[in-house]
C-alpha positions, 0 to 999 in steps of 0.5 A: 288772869293771874299775874306773876311778878318778876324782878330782874337784876341786870339790864344789859344785853341779856336783861334788855333782851328779856325785857324786850321779849316779854314786851313783844310776846307777853300776850302770847306767853300769857295765852299759853300759860294762863299766867301774865308775866310782869316786870316790876323792877330792874336793878342796874348799876347805873340807871342813867346809862344808855341802853340798846333796849329802852327800859322805863325809868320807873322800873329801874333801881340800883338796890338789888336787895330791895328787889329780892326782899320785895314781897310783891315780887315772885321770881328773881332773874339774875342776869349780871354775870360774875360770881360774887354779887351774883352769888349773893343775889341768888343765895338771898333770893333762894333763902327767901323761898323765891325761885331764881332764873339765871343765865350765869354759867360761871356762877353755876360752875363755881357755886352750883352745889351750894346753890342747889343745896340752898334751894332744896333747904328753903323749898325754892328752885333754881332755873338755868336753861340759859347757862348752856348753849343759849337757844338750845333747850339742852338743860331741859332735854337732859333733865326731862326729855332723856330722863329714861336714858343712861348717857354714855357719850356727850360731845358739845360745841358750846363756845361759838367764838372757838367754832367761828375761828376754827370754821373760818381758818378752814374755809378761808385759809386764814391764820388764828391771830387774823381770825381772832381779830376779825371775831373781836371786830364783829363782836363774836370775841371779847377784847380780852378773849382768853375765857373763850379761846383758852377753853374756860367758858366751855369748861363751865358749860361742860361741867354743868352738862356732865353734872346733869347727865351723870347725877353728881356735881362735877367740880370744875377743878377736875375738868381738863381744859385746853384752848385753841391758840396752838392750832395752826393753818397747817393743822387745819390743812393736814386734818382736811387731807386726812378726812377730818375737821378740827372742833373745840369739844366739851367731852363727857363720856364713860371711858373704856374701863382701865386695867387695875382701876377701881369702879365706884362703890355703887357700880357706876363707872367714872366719867371723862370730863374734858375740853379740848380741840379734837379731830372729828371725821368729816362724815360725822354730823358735828363736823358740819356745825360751823360759824357761831353755832352751838351743837350738842351730840348725846348718846343714850342707852335707849334713845341712841344718837341725838343732836341738838343745834342752834344759836348758842349766844347773843341777846335773843337766843339767851332771852329765849332760854330765860323765857323758857325758865320763866314759864316753868317757874311761873307754872311751878308757882301756880301749881305749888311745885317746888322741884319736879326733877332734882338736878342730882340723883341720890344713887349716883352721887358717888360718881367721880371724874377720871384723870385724863392720864387714864384716858385712851384715845387716838392722836394727831401729832405734828412735829417740825423735824430736821430733814436728815437720815435717822430722824424718824427712827429716833422718834419711832424708837421713843414711841415704841419704847412707850408701847405706842403704835403709829398708824400713818405718817405724812411728810409733805413735799414742798417744805424747805428750810431748817426743819420740815413738818411731819404728821403722825397718826397714833393708834389708841394709847393712854394719855399718860404714856403719850404725854411722857413720850412727847416730852422725850421727843421734844427734847431730841435735837432733831425736833424743832419747836413745840410738838402739836398733839390733838386728840381724835374723837371717834364717837364710840 
């Protein structure tokens, strides 16, 4: 049986998981591929470091350059994370004509366009199934399974930490800070959690999905990002009363055409690419995706609504996605195929991301206000002047003190108008503290 030799760069959680998975299921993989995967070298920073998965010292090295340059190694697997050394490794391997498998969403977000172009110029290929949603084969689904569809809507719960925090706040009635500390204790959140809770991890992943779904590279700087630190137990409770749950979403969709806004030269609409917490109806299937699970909801013009869910992170889920890419890379080598489906579609390269200010949607608005006559009239006048309509108002009883919460559900309004009105509302002397605005997603 033909052997395909692998060089791993990184022997940590994911690298150890891949090593362990090949050791465990190598014969099964070989029987399905007609190829045997063999790990020849594992480049690590510190060979003497204790590891959860024991890797034989005979295959360990500190010299990733020698691993990449070794003519006996067929495929490079980049699993070190970061965007500096990881970029050097990936570029060097692609220039040598070697396929690269990576789980590095930050690398793809920062340098994806350059990496794909390097792969094209040197007849190599870049595989990245493990970069988004771990054990969910969402990259393959977008690139291959839905190849006959135009994707109008994509909504992703792609950060397990945020999903765990929001789920527990709802189910246990606990505050954000307490749940975050529990997530850190359980290993669901890092000691420095900003990458997760401020939305940047989801930004990386959402940009990759948007690029695949719409055939042009989405610059991460064009993606609007909001985290979940401002979500309080009050918001969770009021959302529940109104028939909603709050989820952190990566949103990729074709918005309704705005007046006096140009269309792209090739006739395609611009797309919205955003990351933010949103109210979604309890009846929607995404509302039931809880704890650390990931889920991606996709609407195609032919297939209709589809949902993909599973474990989005962790050693085994990520290793499973890496194995999928290794299988594809090995088969491509066997049959001499450099690139079966291109990551970007030439006729869609002129697409662009529309500014969030141009997006129209509904809103949940929570204000802390002074409870006296005329307060609401002043708020309503500012919204009315901005041509923003109110669909419902809740002023719950039982709240005492210098200010009380008021919840407003807002009709469809442009984000630009809403943020401008909210700035004026926050300056009113009857409004105390910072207003909380959460978008409402309707999936249509």
